[in-house]
C-alpha positions, 0 to 999 in steps of 0.5 A, spaced: 732 555 046 734 548 049 734 552 056 726 553 055 725 545 057 729 547 064 723 552 066 718 547 068 724 544 073 724 550 076 717 551 077 716 544 080 722 545 085 720 552 087 713 549 089 716 543 093 721 548 096 727 546 092 726 539 092 728 537 085 723 531 084 723 526 078 730 528 076 736 524 077 742 528 081 747 523 077 744 525 070 744 533 072 751 533 074 753 529 068 749 534 064 752 540 068 759 537 066 757 536 059 755 543 058 762 545 062 766 541 057 763 543 051 764 550 053 771 549 054 771 546 047 769 552 044 774 556 048 779 552 045 777 553 038 781 558 033 774 561 032 769 562 038 762 560 036 758 566 040 751 563 039 754 556 042 757 559 048 751 563 050 747 557 049 752 552 053 753 558 059 745 559 060 744 551 060 750 551 065 747 556 069 740 553 069 742 546 071 747 548 076 741 552 079 737 546 079 742 542 082 744 547 088 736 548 090 736 540 091 742 540 095 740 546 099 733 542 100 737 536 102 741 540 107 735 543 110 731 537 111 736 532 113 734 531 120 726 530 118 729 525 113 733 522 118 727 521 123 722 519 117 728 513 116 728 512 123 720 511 123 720 507 117 716 512 113 718 515 106 719 523 107 712 525 104 709 520 108 712 523 114 711 530 113 704 529 111 701 525 117 694 525 118 693 528 111 696 535 113 703 538 111 708 540 116 708 547 116 716 547 118 721 543 115 724 543 122 719 539 125 722 533 128 716 528 128 718 524 134 711 526 137 707 524 131 704 517 131 703 514 124 695 513 124 692 507 121 690 507 114 683 508 112 680 503 107 
């Protein structure tokens, strides 16, 4: 039942179109490797623990899915993030110029001007 804690990460990633916000990619990779090596350790034993094997397999698949969604998001938004870096803005600021979220991740943003902040 440890995998139930990963469900909110999926919900948030889906809301953000695949972006895993607030989760360290290094931690996720480390945790995936931990589940993989634990599963391999179960296989190497004389007696295979079925419940442990199922738990490690489910966790491995769910964490790999979160990692894959985030990597896909990074790939899809690479040009927009590069334009945001060039403009000296954070990604979120860049796509929300004027308080309206961009309809497309493919928006170049070169025609968008940074508006002065209202007090």
